[in-house]
C-alpha positions, 0 to 999 in steps of 0.5 A, a space after each residue: 437841743 430844741 429848735 424854735 420856729 421863727 414865724 413871719 406875719 404870713 405864717 404865724 398862728 392866727 391869734 399871733 398875727 395882730 401882735 406881730 403886725 403891731 410890732 412891725 409897725 412899732 419897730 419896722 421889723 419883727 424881732 426874732 424874740 417875738 417871732 419865736 414867741 408867736 408859737 404861743 399867742 398867750 405868751 406873746 400877748 402877755 409880753 406885749 401887755 407888760 411892755 417888755 418888747 415895745 418902744 414905750 419901754 425904752 
């Protein structure tokens, strides 16, 4: 079974840090789904653009 790195703002790839910081401001924490997707800055940015993981989507 594959395992995924669960990133924090401190250890995330540089291109993912701003997205994780925005998520932290919106939710008060970084959900595991986004912490795992931080491995791919393009994936994380795409999910944010779609509004799937945002307070506005609710």
